[in-house]
C-alpha positions, 0 to 999 in steps of 0.5 A: 500500500502506497504512502503519500505526503499530502496532508499538513501536520498541523494548522500551526505549520502548514508547510510540515507534512505527514505521511497519509495512506492512499486508502485514507486519501481515497476515503476523504476524496470520496466522502467530499468529492473532487472535480477534475478539469482539463483542456486539450487543444490539437494545433498544427502550425499555431492553428487550433484545429480541435479543442476539448474541455473535460470535467469529471466529478469523482464522489461517492453516491452518499456524498451526492444524494440529498439526506432523506427526511426523518420519519415522524411517529 
């Protein structure tokens, strides 16, 4: 299992990083969601021929679904 260093260690020193397991990072991303965007341009001789704009939303179904109202008895 891979370990990456993306989360800050404390609010006092945001430049200090601690190792985070990839599973924990994926759990955080799926709980809150993330949007990935990108642009691709195909050009020949500085003439734009094709431009593609991409957007992807990555989240769990639970993060996207509205909460169900509570049943009253």
